[in-house]
N, C-alpha and C positions, 0 to 999 in steps of 0.2 A: 460501621465507624471507626475512624484507626485507632491504634493503641499510640495514646501520647506518650510516650517513652521513646515510641520509634519517631514518629517524626521530632521529638526534641535532638535526638542524637543523629536524625539529617541531616539538621538546622545545624548541627556546626560543621558543616562542612563533607567531604569524597570522602576523605582522607580518613577523616573520625568513623566515618559510616562505612569502608572500607573494608576495616580495621576489624569496627568491631565484629560487622559478617563473615571475618573470616574467621572468625574464635569460632563458630558453629556450622557447618559445613552447611547444614539443614536449617537453620534461620530460615525461615517465608516472611515475610514483612508486612507488616497491616496499616497501605496508609490509607485504606478508604476512605474518599468526600473529604481529604485532609487538604487546606492552603499549602503547598509546596513551594521550596525553597526555589529558583531560578538556577542557580548553578548547579549540577547534577550534571555535568561533565565528565565521565567516564566510571557513576555512578552503579552500581552490583547492584541492579532491582532486580533481579533474576526470580522468576514461577513467586513478583511477589504479588498483594491484593493492592491494586490500584484506583480497584474502582470507582467512579467518579470524582477521582481527583485533578485536583488543577491544576493543570501544567502550563497551564498557557505561557507562551512568552518563552518556558523555559529552555536550558541552553543542556540537552540531554545529547550532546557528542558522541559516539561510540563508549556510551552506556551498554549495560550488561540489563534485557527489556525480555532474553527468553520465556516461552511460557509465561508469563505476564497476565495479570486479567487486567483491564484495563480497557472493560465498559463503562461507556458510557462517558469516559474521562473526556477532560479538555485541557486538548493539544493543541487548540489551533495556535500560529505561528512562533511552533518551538525546535527546535532546532533539534534533528535526530541522524545526521548526518553520518556515518558510519556506527548509529548501533544497530547493535544486534535483539530484533523484537520474533525474530522465530517461535512458530507455534505461537505467539500471543496471541488472546483475547479481547480485538481492538472494532466488538460487535458495537455499533451506535456508536463511537467516538468520535467525538470534534476535533479531526488534521485537515479544519480548511489553513492553507498556506504555509502548513508544517512541512522542512523541508529537511526532505526524507533521501534526500542523494549516494546512494549507495549504501545504504540498510541495506539488511536481513530482513525478510517481512515470510519468508519461504511458511507457505502450508498455514499459516494467519487467520487468524478469522473475522473477517472487516466487514461482516456483512451486515448492509445499514448506515456504514458509516462516511463520513464528508473529509471528505478527502478534494475540495474544490480549491481551484488553485493549488495545489500543493507542489512540489515539487518532487521525483519523484526517478529523478536521471540515471538512470543507472542502478535501479534498486533492482533487488530480486525478491519475485514473486510469485516465484513456481508455484502451481499447488494450490494457493489462498484463494481465501472464499472471498470477493469480493461482490455477491450477488448484492442486487442494489443498492450496492452505497455510490456518493456522490461522484465521480472525480470527474467533471463537467471542467474542460482550461485549466487541466494537469496536465503539468510536463514529462511524459512518460519516455523520452528520448530513451533507445538503448537500453529499457525495461527488461526486462525477463516476467513475460506472465504465463509463459509455460506451463500448462494444466491445469491456469488458474479456473476459476469461475465466478464469471460476471455477469451470467444469468442478470437481467433487466436492469444494469446497471446504466450510469449518465455518465456516460461520455463525451458531453455535446462539448466541442471543438476543442477537445485533448489533443496534441502533439505528442503519439506516439507511432512518429517516425522510428526507422530500426530498430520499433520496438519488437523485442519476439514474441508473438501468440501460439505457437505448436499448438496444434492440442485444445485450445483454450473453447471455453466454451464459453460465447459470446449473445446466447439467441434473447433475445427481445429485449437487445442493449441496446442505445442509443449515440448510435456515431455519426450525426449530424453534424458536417460540415470539423470533424474531425481527421486529424493529417492521419496519414500515415502512410507516407511516402517510405519506401523499403520494407513495409511493415512482413517479415516474414507470416503467414498468417495461415501454412499447411497444416493440414485437417485441424483447424476450425471451426467450430460451429458458428455460424450464421443464421440459423432458421427464424424469422421475423425481426433483424435488428433493422432500424432503422440507419442507414449509410451516407448520405447525400454528401458527397464529400468537390474541394472544390479543384483537387489533382488525383480523379481515380486512373487515370492510365500514369501514374506515378506507384501505384500501390505493387510493391514487390513480392511472390506469391515462392518458398521455397517446393522447389523440386526433391522426389526423389531423390534422387543423387546429388545431392546439398550443392546442387550451382548452380540452383533459383534459375527462374526466368520471367522476365518484364511482362507485366498481362494486364489485362485487366483488371475488375474483378469482379466483374460478371464472370471470370474463367473460373473461380471461387466460390461456389455454392450462392449465386448471386441468384436462380433460376423462385432460393425456396425466400428468398430477401423483403419485403413490406416493398419498396422501391423500384425491386428491382433491377437498380443497376442504372437508371437513365439519369 
């Protein structure tokens, strides 16, 4: 359960909260299972306990949430543009239709998270764990997913155009209907993935020299995929 004093101070506003936090750099917030205010842009919530917190529709743009525990948190339709969520634990969180444009999510734990319809344009998700996550209809244009774990993820209808997926693990992922135009898939693992695509010939597979070359996905580990790129 949340610390009532922490919740009360946060409800006084971001300036009051950040000033209070600055007095003790080692302070760790306990806001678990709390109904939190919507105006939280720029709030310093790093390494705080926000498990199960209700942040639906909240404005967390530019917020510091690095290392925060957000397991099972409600963040649907939240504004997280430019937020720092590096190494945060978002396992099982509801981020459906959230705006994560330009957010930092490197090494974040997003296992089983719901990101249906979320905007992750230019988000930095390198080495993030997205295994089993729901990314259906998500907008991942120019997102950096290098080294990310996407095993068994649902990416049906997602827009991954110009996304960086080098060395990503997409084994068993559902990519049916996804847009992978100009995506970089060098060294990605697509074992058992289902990627029935609308425009398979527009996929871009980067060459080892970095110049890239237009190629059908069939030239990139397609032989091991369930759909064989037909």
